[in-house]
Gaussian input, Z-matrix of N, CA and C with variables (Angstrom, degrees):
# hf/3-21g

backbone

0 1
 N
 C     1     B1
 C     2     B2     1     A1
 N     3     B3     2     A2     1     D1
 C     4     B4     3     A3     2     D2
 C     5     B5     4     A4     3     D3
 N     6     B6     5     A5     4     D4
 C     7     B7     6     A6     5     D5
 C     8     B8     7     A7     6     D6
 N     9     B9     8     A8     7     D7
 C    10    B10     9     A9     8     D8
 C    11    B11    10    A10     9     D9
 N    12    B12    11    A11    10    D10
 C    13    B13    12    A12    11    D11
 C    14    B14    13    A13    12    D12
 N    15    B15    14    A14    13    D13
 C    16    B16    15    A15    14    D14
 C    17    B17    16    A16    15    D15
 N    18    B18    17    A17    16    D16
 C    19    B19    18    A18    17    D17
 C    20    B20    19    A19    18    D18
 N    21    B21    20    A20    19    D19
 C    22    B22    21    A21    20    D20
 C    23    B23    22    A22    21    D21
 N    24    B24    23    A23    22    D22
 C    25    B25    24    A24    23    D23
 C    26    B26    25    A25    24    D24
 N    27    B27    26    A26    25    D25
 C    28    B28    27    A27    26    D26
 C    29    B29    28    A28    27    D27
 N    30    B30    29    A29    28    D28
 C    31    B31    30    A30    29    D29
 C    32    B32    31    A31    30    D30
 N    33    B33    32    A32    31    D31
 C    34    B34    33    A33    32    D32
 C    35    B35    34    A34    33    D33
 N    36    B36    35    A35    34    D34
 C    37    B37    36    A36    35    D35
 C    38    B38    37    A37    36    D36
 N    39    B39    38    A38    37    D37
 C    40    B40    39    A39    38    D38
 C    41    B41    40    A40    39    D39
 N    42    B42    41    A41    40    D40
 C    43    B43    42    A42    41    D41
 C    44    B44    43    A43    42    D42
 N    45    B45    44    A44    43    D43
 C    46    B46    45    A45    44    D44
 C    47    B47    46    A46    45    D45
 N    48    B48    47    A47    46    D46
 C    49    B49    48    A48    47    D47
 C    50    B50    49    A49    48    D48
 N    51    B51    50    A50    49    D49
 C    52    B52    51    A51    50    D50
 C    53    B53    52    A52    51    D51
 N    54    B54    53    A53    52    D52
 C    55    B55    54    A54    53    D53
 C    56    B56    55    A55    54    D54
 N    57    B57    56    A56    55    D55
 C    58    B58    57    A57    56    D56
 C    59    B59    58    A58    57    D57
 N    60    B60    59    A59    58    D58
 C    61    B61    60    A60    59    D59
 C    62    B62    61    A61    60    D60
 N    63    B63    62    A62    61    D61
 C    64    B64    63    A63    62    D62
 C    65    B65    64    A64    63    D63
 N    66    B66    65    A65    64    D64
 C    67    B67    66    A66    65    D65
 C    68    B68    67    A67    66    D66
 N    69    B69    68    A68    67    D67
 C    70    B70    69    A69    68    D68
 C    71    B71    70    A70    69    D69
 N    72    B72    71    A71    70    D70
 C    73    B73    72    A72    71    D71
 C    74    B74    73    A73    72    D72
 N    75    B75    74    A74    73    D73
 C    76    B76    75    A75    74    D74
 C    77    B77    76    A76    75    D75
 N    78    B78    77    A77    76    D76
 C    79    B79    78    A78    77    D77
 C    80    B80    79    A79    78    D78
 N    81    B81    80    A80    79    D79
 C    82    B82    81    A81    80    D80
 C    83    B83    82    A82    81    D81
 N    84    B84    83    A83    82    D82
 C    85    B85    84    A84    83    D83
 C    86    B86    85    A85    84    D84
 N    87    B87    86    A86    85    D85
 C    88    B88    87    A87    86    D86
 C    89    B89    88    A88    87    D87
 N    90    B90    89    A89    88    D88
 C    91    B91    90    A90    89    D89
 C    92    B92    91    A91    90    D90
 N    93    B93    92    A92    91    D91
 C    94    B94    93    A93    92    D92
 C    95    B95    94    A94    93    D93
 N    96    B96    95    A95    94    D94
 C    97    B97    96    A96    95    D95
 C    98    B98    97    A97    96    D96
 N    99    B99    98    A98    97    D97
 C   100   B100    99    A99    98    D98
 C   101   B101   100   A100    99    D99
 N   102   B102   101   A101   100   D100
 C   103   B103   102   A102   101   D101
 C   104   B104   103   A103   102   D102
 N   105   B105   104   A104   103   D103
 C   106   B106   105   A105   104   D104
 C   107   B107   106   A106   105   D105
 N   108   B108   107   A107   106   D106
 C   109   B109   108   A108   107   D107
 C   110   B110   109   A109   108   D108
 N   111   B111   110   A110   109   D109
 C   112   B112   111   A111   110   D110
 C   113   B113   112   A112   111   D111
 N   114   B114   113   A113   112   D112
 C   115   B115   114   A114   113   D113
 C   116   B116   115   A115   114   D114
 N   117   B117   116   A116   115   D115
 C   118   B118   117   A117   116   D116
 C   119   B119   118   A118   117   D117
 N   120   B120   119   A119   118   D118
 C   121   B121   120   A120   119   D119
 C   122   B122   121   A121   120   D120
 N   123   B123   122   A122   121   D121
 C   124   B124   123   A123   122   D122
 C   125   B125   124   A124   123   D123
 N   126   B126   125   A125   124   D124
 C   127   B127   126   A126   125   D125
 C   128   B128   127   A127   126   D126
 N   129   B129   128   A128   127   D127
 C   130   B130   129   A129   128   D128
 C   131   B131   130   A130   129   D129
 N   132   B132   131   A131   130   D130
 C   133   B133   132   A132   131   D131
 C   134   B134   133   A133   132   D132
 N   135   B135   134   A134   133   D133
 C   136   B136   135   A135   134   D134
 C   137   B137   136   A136   135   D135
 N   138   B138   137   A137   136   D136
 C   139   B139   138   A138   137   D137
 C   140   B140   139   A139   138   D138
 N   141   B141   140   A140   139   D139
 C   142   B142   141   A141   140   D140
 C   143   B143   142   A142   141   D141
 N   144   B144   143   A143   142   D142
 C   145   B145   144   A144   143   D143
 C   146   B146   145   A145   144   D144
 N   147   B147   146   A146   145   D145
 C   148   B148   147   A147   146   D146
 C   149   B149   148   A148   147   D147
 N   150   B150   149   A149   148   D148
 C   151   B151   150   A150   149   D149
 C   152   B152   151   A151   150   D150
 N   153   B153   152   A152   151   D151
 C   154   B154   153   A153   152   D152
 C   155   B155   154   A154   153   D153
 N   156   B156   155   A155   154   D154
 C   157   B157   156   A156   155   D155
 C   158   B158   157   A157   156   D156
 N   159   B159   158   A158   157   D157
 C   160   B160   159   A159   158   D158
 C   161   B161   160   A160   159   D159
 N   162   B162   161   A161   160   D160
 C   163   B163   162   A162   161   D161
 C   164   B164   163   A163   162   D162
 N   165   B165   164   A164   163   D163
 C   166   B166   165   A165   164   D164
 C   167   B167   166   A166   165   D165
 N   168   B168   167   A167   166   D166
 C   169   B169   168   A168   167   D167
 C   170   B170   169   A169   168   D168
 N   171   B171   170   A170   169   D169
 C   172   B172   171   A171   170   D170
 C   173   B173   172   A172   171   D171
 N   174   B174   173   A173   172   D172
 C   175   B175   174   A174   173   D173
 C   176   B176   175   A175   174   D174
 N   177   B177   176   A176   175   D175
 C   178   B178   177   A177   176   D176
 C   179   B179   178   A178   177   D177
 N   180   B180   179   A179   178   D178
 C   181   B181   180   A180   179   D179
 C   182   B182   181   A181   180   D180
 N   183   B183   182   A182   181   D181
 C   184   B184   183   A183   182   D182
 C   185   B185   184   A184   183   D183
 N   186   B186   185   A185   184   D184
 C   187   B187   186   A186   185   D185
 C   188   B188   187   A187   186   D186
 N   189   B189   188   A188   187   D187
 C   190   B190   189   A189   188   D188
 C   191   B191   190   A190   189   D189
 N   192   B192   191   A191   190   D190
 C   193   B193   192   A192   191   D191
 C   194   B194   193   A193   192   D192
 N   195   B195   194   A194   193   D193
 C   196   B196   195   A195   194   D194
 C   197   B197   196   A196   195   D195
 N   198   B198   197   A197   196   D196
 C   199   B199   198   A198   197   D197
 C   200   B200   199   A199   198   D198
 N   201   B201   200   A200   199   D199
 C   202   B202   201   A201   200   D200
 C   203   B203   202   A202   201   D201
 N   204   B204   203   A203   202   D202
 C   205   B205   204   A204   203   D203
 C   206   B206   205   A205   204   D204
 N   207   B207   206   A206   205   D205
 C   208   B208   207   A207   206   D206
 C   209   B209   208   A208   207   D207
 N   210   B210   209   A209   208   D208
 C   211   B211   210   A210   209   D209
 C   212   B212   211   A211   210   D210
 N   213   B213   212   A212   211   D211
 C   214   B214   213   A213   212   D212
 C   215   B215   214   A214   213   D213
 N   216   B216   215   A215   214   D214
 C   217   B217   216   A216   215   D215
 C   218   B218   217   A217   216   D216
 N   219   B219   218   A218   217   D217
 C   220   B220   219   A219   218   D218
 C   221   B221   220   A220   219   D219
 N   222   B222   221   A221   220   D220
 C   223   B223   222   A222   221   D221
 C   224   B224   223   A223   222   D222
 N   225   B225   224   A224   223   D223
 C   226   B226   225   A225   224   D224
 C   227   B227   226   A226   225   D225
 N   228   B228   227   A227   226   D226
 C   229   B229   228   A228   227   D227
 C   230   B230   229   A229   228   D228
 N   231   B231   230   A230   229   D229
 C   232   B232   231   A231   230   D230
 C   233   B233   232   A232   231   D231
 N   234   B234   233   A233   232   D232
 C   235   B235   234   A234   233   D233
 C   236   B236   235   A235   234   D234
 N   237   B237   236   A236   235   D235
 C   238   B238   237   A237   236   D236
 C   239   B239   238   A238   237   D237
 N   240   B240   239   A239   238   D238
 C   241   B241   240   A240   239   D239
 C   242   B242   241   A241   240   D240
 N   243   B243   242   A242   241   D241
 C   244   B244   243   A243   242   D242
 C   245   B245   244   A244   243   D243
 N   246   B246   245   A245   244   D244
 C   247   B247   246   A246   245   D245
 C   248   B248   247   A247   246   D246
 N   249   B249   248   A248   247   D247
 C   250   B250   249   A249   248   D248
 C   251   B251   250   A250   249   D249
 N   252   B252   251   A251   250   D250
 C   253   B253   252   A252   251   D251
 C   254   B254   253   A253   252   D252
 N   255   B255   254   A254   253   D253
 C   256   B256   255   A255   254   D254
 C   257   B257   256   A256   255   D255
 N   258   B258   257   A257   256   D256
 C   259   B259   258   A258   257   D257
 C   260   B260   259   A259   258   D258
 N   261   B261   260   A260   259   D259
 C   262   B262   261   A261   260   D260
 C   263   B263   262   A262   261   D261
 N   264   B264   263   A263   262   D262
 C   265   B265   264   A264   263   D263
 C   266   B266   265   A265   264   D264
 N   267   B267   266   A266   265   D265
 C   268   B268   267   A267   266   D266
 C   269   B269   268   A268   267   D267
 N   270   B270   269   A269   268   D268
 C   271   B271   270   A270   269   D269
 C   272   B272   271   A271   270   D270
 N   273   B273   272   A272   271   D271
 C   274   B274   273   A273   272   D272
 C   275   B275   274   A274   273   D273
 N   276   B276   275   A275   274   D274
 C   277   B277   276   A276   275   D275
 C   278   B278   277   A277   276   D276
 N   279   B279   278   A278   277   D277
 C   280   B280   279   A279   278   D278
 C   281   B281   280   A280   279   D279
 N   282   B282   281   A281   280   D280
 C   283   B283   282   A282   281   D281
 C   284   B284   283   A283   282   D282

   B1=1.3624
   B2=1.5608
   B3=1.3168
   B4=1.4637
   B5=1.5399
   B6=1.3035
   B7=1.4005
   B8=1.5568
   B9=1.3417
   B10=1.4512
   B11=1.5117
   B12=1.2845
   B13=1.4279
   B14=1.5526
   B15=1.3080
   B16=1.4424
   B17=1.5037
   B18=1.3401
   B19=1.4385
   B20=1.4978
   B21=1.3129
   B22=1.5329
   B23=1.5332
   B24=1.3633
   B25=1.4111
   B26=1.5228
   B27=1.3181
   B28=1.4511
   B29=1.5319
   B30=1.3656
   B31=1.4645
   B32=1.5423
   B33=1.2791
   B34=1.4917
   B35=1.5227
   B36=1.3508
   B37=1.4632
   B38=1.4595
   B39=1.3763
   B40=1.4606
   B41=1.5368
   B42=1.3135
   B43=1.4327
   B44=1.5342
   B45=1.3178
   B46=1.4555
   B47=1.4206
   B48=1.2909
   B49=1.4907
   B50=1.5268
   B51=1.3068
   B52=1.4645
   B53=1.4962
   B54=1.3457
   B55=1.4921
   B56=1.4371
   B57=1.3398
   B58=1.4855
   B59=1.5425
   B60=1.3512
   B61=1.3941
   B62=1.5586
   B63=1.3713
   B64=1.4883
   B65=1.5109
   B66=1.2774
   B67=1.5222
   B68=1.5367
   B69=1.2988
   B70=1.4984
   B71=1.5248
   B72=1.3416
   B73=1.4750
   B74=1.4434
   B75=1.3487
   B76=1.4548
   B77=1.5153
   B78=1.3313
   B79=1.4746
   B80=1.5131
   B81=1.3715
   B82=1.4605
   B83=1.5351
   B84=1.2979
   B85=1.4643
   B86=1.5295
   B87=1.3372
   B88=1.4809
   B89=1.6083
   B90=1.3187
   B91=1.4303
   B92=1.5571
   B93=1.2830
   B94=1.5058
   B95=1.5771
   B96=1.3293
   B97=1.4732
   B98=1.5408
   B99=1.2962
   B100=1.4796
   B101=1.5131
   B102=1.2856
   B103=1.5253
   B104=1.5173
   B105=1.3830
   B106=1.4785
   B107=1.4414
   B108=1.3713
   B109=1.4646
   B110=1.4945
   B111=1.3035
   B112=1.4738
   B113=1.4762
   B114=1.2742
   B115=1.5005
   B116=1.5267
   B117=1.2875
   B118=1.5498
   B119=1.5141
   B120=1.3258
   B121=1.4502
   B122=1.5228
   B123=1.3124
   B124=1.4498
   B125=1.5385
   B126=1.3190
   B127=1.4758
   B128=1.5275
   B129=1.3171
   B130=1.5243
   B131=1.5204
   B132=1.3110
   B133=1.4438
   B134=1.5411
   B135=1.2939
   B136=1.4507
   B137=1.5600
   B138=1.3600
   B139=1.4567
   B140=1.5486
   B141=1.3213
   B142=1.5011
   B143=1.5448
   B144=1.2923
   B145=1.4750
   B146=1.4687
   B147=1.3043
   B148=1.4692
   B149=1.5331
   B150=1.3729
   B151=1.4511
   B152=1.5225
   B153=1.3795
   B154=1.4926
   B155=1.5513
   B156=1.3011
   B157=1.4952
   B158=1.5213
   B159=1.3550
   B160=1.4501
   B161=1.5491
   B162=1.3143
   B163=1.4559
   B164=1.5182
   B165=1.3348
   B166=1.4686
   B167=1.5107
   B168=1.3084
   B169=1.4724
   B170=1.5368
   B171=1.3420
   B172=1.4777
   B173=1.4795
   B174=1.3532
   B175=1.4635
   B176=1.5416
   B177=1.2798
   B178=1.4483
   B179=1.5162
   B180=1.3444
   B181=1.4790
   B182=1.5327
   B183=1.3515
   B184=1.4928
   B185=1.5289
   B186=1.3695
   B187=1.4123
   B188=1.5192
   B189=1.3291
   B190=1.4314
   B191=1.5272
   B192=1.4105
   B193=1.4712
   B194=1.5041
   B195=1.3556
   B196=1.4834
   B197=1.5214
   B198=1.3441
   B199=1.4433
   B200=1.5246
   B201=1.3251
   B202=1.4378
   B203=1.5593
   B204=1.3337
   B205=1.4281
   B206=1.5404
   B207=1.3821
   B208=1.3932
   B209=1.5633
   B210=1.3411
   B211=1.5061
   B212=1.4841
   B213=1.3698
   B214=1.4726
   B215=1.4976
   B216=1.4130
   B217=1.4567
   B218=1.5571
   B219=1.3054
   B220=1.4624
   B221=1.5500
   B222=1.3098
   B223=1.4589
   B224=1.4690
   B225=1.3239
   B226=1.5215
   B227=1.4908
   B228=1.3372
   B229=1.4071
   B230=1.5289
   B231=1.3553
   B232=1.4979
   B233=1.5127
   B234=1.3061
   B235=1.4797
   B236=1.4703
   B237=1.3360
   B238=1.4675
   B239=1.4806
   B240=1.2849
   B241=1.4503
   B242=1.5308
   B243=1.3578
   B244=1.5101
   B245=1.4679
   B246=1.3122
   B247=1.4805
   B248=1.5421
   B249=1.3052
   B250=1.4751
   B251=1.5242
   B252=1.3375
   B253=1.4550
   B254=1.5145
   B255=1.3253
   B256=1.4586
   B257=1.5158
   B258=1.3462
   B259=1.4324
   B260=1.4955
   B261=1.3794
   B262=1.4580
   B263=1.5486
   B264=1.3077
   B265=1.4562
   B266=1.5351
   B267=1.3482
   B268=1.4723
   B269=1.5096
   B270=1.3130
   B271=1.4369
   B272=1.5405
   B273=1.3285
   B274=1.4538
   B275=1.5273
   B276=1.3159
   B277=1.4230
   B278=1.5126
   B279=1.3098
   B280=1.4972
   B281=1.5233
   B282=1.2866
   B283=1.4476
   B284=1.4959
   A1=109.77
   A2=118.92
   A3=122.98
   A4=110.39
   A5=119.22
   A6=122.50
   A7=110.78
   A8=113.51
   A9=121.29
   A10=106.15
   A11=118.90
   A12=123.32
   A13=112.83
   A14=114.70
   A15=118.10
   A16=107.52
   A17=116.63
   A18=123.87
   A19=112.22
   A20=115.27
   A21=121.10
   A22=103.53
   A23=115.47
   A24=121.15
   A25=110.53
   A26=117.72
   A27=123.72
   A28=108.44
   A29=118.17
   A30=120.82
   A31=109.03
   A32=116.36
   A33=122.34
   A34=109.15
   A35=114.33
   A36=120.25
   A37=115.81
   A38=116.91
   A39=120.23
   A40=110.59
   A41=118.89
   A42=121.64
   A43=111.77
   A44=116.70
   A45=119.74
   A46=116.82
   A47=121.63
   A48=123.18
   A49=110.12
   A50=116.74
   A51=121.72
   A52=111.40
   A53=117.23
   A54=119.12
   A55=116.89
   A56=119.31
   A57=121.85
   A58=110.39
   A59=117.14
   A60=123.34
   A61=109.15
   A62=114.10
   A63=117.99
   A64=113.16
   A65=116.02
   A66=117.40
   A67=111.90
   A68=116.48
   A69=120.95
   A70=110.95
   A71=114.82
   A72=120.41
   A73=110.70
   A74=117.55
   A75=120.60
   A76=112.61
   A77=115.19
   A78=120.70
   A79=112.06
   A80=116.07
   A81=120.55
   A82=110.74
   A83=116.66
   A84=118.20
   A85=110.48
   A86=118.44
   A87=121.62
   A88=109.39
   A89=118.26
   A90=121.49
   A91=110.38
   A92=117.03
   A93=121.57
   A94=107.47
   A95=112.19
   A96=121.26
   A97=109.80
   A98=117.93
   A99=119.64
   A100=112.26
   A101=116.35
   A102=120.51
   A103=106.11
   A104=114.27
   A105=118.74
   A106=108.99
   A107=111.77
   A108=121.81
   A109=110.61
   A110=116.12
   A111=119.81
   A112=110.40
   A113=120.07
   A114=122.70
   A115=103.62
   A116=113.38
   A117=119.92
   A118=116.43
   A119=117.44
   A120=119.46
   A121=115.88
   A122=114.30
   A123=118.46
   A124=112.66
   A125=118.28
   A126=121.72
   A127=108.40
   A128=113.86
   A129=120.20
   A130=106.73
   A131=116.26
   A132=121.36
   A133=108.43
   A134=113.22
   A135=121.10
   A136=108.53
   A137=117.83
   A138=118.11
   A139=106.13
   A140=112.00
   A141=118.95
   A142=106.43
   A143=113.36
   A144=121.81
   A145=110.86
   A146=118.22
   A147=123.60
   A148=111.31
   A149=118.28
   A150=124.30
   A151=110.82
   A152=113.67
   A153=116.32
   A154=111.08
   A155=116.45
   A156=119.07
   A157=112.22
   A158=114.44
   A159=118.45
   A160=111.13
   A161=116.17
   A162=121.83
   A163=112.78
   A164=115.47
   A165=120.58
   A166=109.93
   A167=116.11
   A168=117.38
   A169=114.98
   A170=115.82
   A171=119.12
   A172=111.42
   A173=118.33
   A174=120.05
   A175=111.33
   A176=116.37
   A177=119.81
   A178=112.16
   A179=116.62
   A180=118.49
   A181=108.62
   A182=117.18
   A183=120.34
   A184=110.71
   A185=118.03
   A186=119.12
   A187=115.60
   A188=115.74
   A189=121.60
   A190=111.59
   A191=113.13
   A192=118.22
   A193=113.10
   A194=115.58
   A195=118.82
   A196=112.94
   A197=116.48
   A198=122.80
   A199=115.67
   A200=118.76
   A201=120.63
   A202=107.35
   A203=117.11
   A204=121.52
   A205=114.43
   A206=115.01
   A207=119.78
   A208=107.67
   A209=111.34
   A210=118.19
   A211=110.24
   A212=115.27
   A213=119.98
   A214=107.44
   A215=115.28
   A216=120.64
   A217=107.38
   A218=117.02
   A219=121.62
   A220=110.13
   A221=111.83
   A222=117.19
   A223=108.04
   A224=115.11
   A225=119.17
   A226=104.58
   A227=117.31
   A228=123.38
   A229=111.75
   A230=112.38
   A231=117.73
   A232=105.68
   A233=115.35
   A234=121.64
   A235=109.81
   A236=116.15
   A237=123.02
   A238=109.13
   A239=118.62
   A240=125.30
   A241=107.65
   A242=117.37
   A243=116.32
   A244=111.61
   A245=123.32
   A246=124.26
   A247=110.54
   A248=114.90
   A249=122.71
   A250=105.99
   A251=119.06
   A252=120.13
   A253=108.84
   A254=114.67
   A255=119.62
   A256=113.90
   A257=119.18
   A258=119.51
   A259=112.14
   A260=114.79
   A261=118.67
   A262=113.97
   A263=115.06
   A264=119.46
   A265=111.17
   A266=116.34
   A267=120.58
   A268=111.56
   A269=117.95
   A270=124.18
   A271=108.75
   A272=116.93
   A273=123.11
   A274=110.57
   A275=118.32
   A276=119.89
   A277=113.41
   A278=117.00
   A279=119.91
   A280=113.95
   A281=118.21
   A282=122.29
   A283=112.52
   D1=124.41
   D2=177.80
   D3=-78.37
   D4=129.48
   D5=177.68
   D6=-137.71
   D7=165.60
   D8=166.20
   D9=-110.15
   D10=120.79
   D11=179.65
   D12=-105.77
   D13=144.73
   D14=168.96
   D15=-113.60
   D16=111.54
   D17=-173.46
   D18=-109.97
   D19=132.46
   D20=175.45
   D21=-129.38
   D22=124.18
   D23=174.28
   D24=-120.57
   D25=125.32
   D26=-173.71
   D27=-122.38
   D28=106.73
   D29=170.05
   D30=-66.44
   D31=132.86
   D32=-178.68
   D33=-109.23
   D34=151.15
   D35=175.53
   D36=71.85
   D37=21.32
   D38=-176.50
   D39=-114.22
   D40=7.59
   D41=-177.98
   D42=104.81
   D43=177.88
   D44=-179.30
   D45=-71.82
   D46=-25.70
   D47=178.89
   D48=-101.73
   D49=130.58
   D50=178.08
   D51=-119.12
   D52=10.11
   D53=-177.04
   D54=-57.10
   D55=-33.44
   D56=179.29
   D57=-66.47
   D58=-38.50
   D59=-178.02
   D60=-72.49
   D61=-40.82
   D62=175.23
   D63=-62.65
   D64=-35.86
   D65=175.30
   D66=-65.66
   D67=-35.34
   D68=176.70
   D69=-64.50
   D70=-42.14
   D71=178.32
   D72=-69.43
   D73=-41.78
   D74=179.91
   D75=-58.66
   D76=-41.78
   D77=178.27
   D78=-57.46
   D79=-43.59
   D80=176.88
   D81=-62.94
   D82=-45.00
   D83=-179.73
   D84=-65.30
   D85=-43.73
   D86=-177.94
   D87=-65.08
   D88=-27.82
   D89=-178.50
   D90=-78.53
   D91=-17.97
   D92=-178.56
   D93=-74.15
   D94=167.22
   D95=176.81
   D96=-86.11
   D97=2.11
   D98=-175.81
   D99=-85.26
   D100=145.47
   D101=172.75
   D102=-74.90
   D103=127.05
   D104=176.45
   D105=-145.97
   D106=149.87
   D107=177.46
   D108=-136.26
   D109=116.10
   D110=179.74
   D111=-72.80
   D112=144.63
   D113=173.86
   D114=-133.02
   D115=179.13
   D116=-174.55
   D117=-54.50
   D118=-31.97
   D119=-176.76
   D120=-120.94
   D121=18.04
   D122=177.04
   D123=159.83
   D124=-151.50
   D125=-176.33
   D126=-142.76
   D127=131.98
   D128=169.71
   D129=-86.11
   D130=132.88
   D131=177.98
   D132=-131.43
   D133=137.43
   D134=-176.51
   D135=-116.79
   D136=125.88
   D137=171.54
   D138=165.09
   D139=-165.46
   D140=-177.73
   D141=-72.79
   D142=138.52
   D143=-178.69
   D144=-50.06
   D145=-47.50
   D146=-176.19
   D147=-61.42
   D148=-41.54
   D149=176.75
   D150=-62.24
   D151=-44.63
   D152=-179.89
   D153=-64.08
   D154=-39.95
   D155=177.44
   D156=-61.10
   D157=-42.99
   D158=178.40
   D159=-62.71
   D160=-38.39
   D161=175.84
   D162=-60.47
   D163=-41.92
   D164=179.04
   D165=-64.45
   D166=-40.64
   D167=175.29
   D168=-61.32
   D169=-37.77
   D170=173.75
   D171=-63.24
   D172=-40.00
   D173=176.12
   D174=-61.56
   D175=-45.59
   D176=179.75
   D177=-62.69
   D178=-38.72
   D179=-179.10
   D180=-66.54
   D181=-39.94
   D182=179.28
   D183=-61.40
   D184=-44.62
   D185=175.40
   D186=-60.70
   D187=-35.43
   D188=175.21
   D189=-62.26
   D190=-44.96
   D191=176.78
   D192=-60.27
   D193=-30.76
   D194=-179.70
   D195=-84.88
   D196=4.02
   D197=174.73
   D198=89.91
   D199=9.49
   D200=177.26
   D201=-72.14
   D202=126.94
   D203=-176.13
   D204=-94.25
   D205=-19.35
   D206=-177.67
   D207=-142.94
   D208=135.97
   D209=178.66
   D210=-136.48
   D211=135.85
   D212=175.84
   D213=-108.13
   D214=124.31
   D215=-177.96
   D216=-115.69
   D217=137.88
   D218=161.00
   D219=-126.23
   D220=144.69
   D221=-178.35
   D222=-149.55
   D223=131.25
   D224=176.27
   D225=-125.61
   D226=147.15
   D227=-179.54
   D228=-125.47
   D229=151.17
   D230=169.96
   D231=-135.72
   D232=147.10
   D233=175.95
   D234=-145.38
   D235=158.98
   D236=172.04
   D237=-123.83
   D238=138.80
   D239=177.35
   D240=-99.50
   D241=-27.14
   D242=-172.89
   D243=-86.21
   D244=-15.47
   D245=176.12
   D246=-160.17
   D247=160.14
   D248=175.93
   D249=-77.47
   D250=123.57
   D251=-179.34
   D252=-133.71
   D253=130.04
   D254=177.50
   D255=-97.69
   D256=172.19
   D257=174.40
   D258=-56.32
   D259=-44.52
   D260=178.28
   D261=-60.69
   D262=-40.41
   D263=176.56
   D264=-57.93
   D265=-43.07
   D266=-179.06
   D267=-64.13
   D268=-39.77
   D269=-179.63
   D270=-68.20
   D271=-45.69
   D272=-178.86
   D273=-59.85
   D274=-33.70
   D275=-175.98
   D276=-69.86
   D277=-18.69
   D278=176.89
   D279=-108.31
   D280=2.69
   D281=179.05
   D282=-84.01

């Protein structure tokens, strides 16, 4: 099932700045074949739901390798059954 996901990953217990951890996660997302656009509070990712879930697991594994003991994830999905719709299509519809 193709979806657009809004993903937010927050490493906890690592101090007030998480930018180094976000860079590590961004590198994993950028290396994937999925279309993704980072925004101020997370990342929109477009693709098959199973591929996005695997990507989230890779991000969690990387944070674990970096010593993060606790992570807070939020993810919301949208999908269309009546037509194929990309992130760009959704934005164009309201422009």
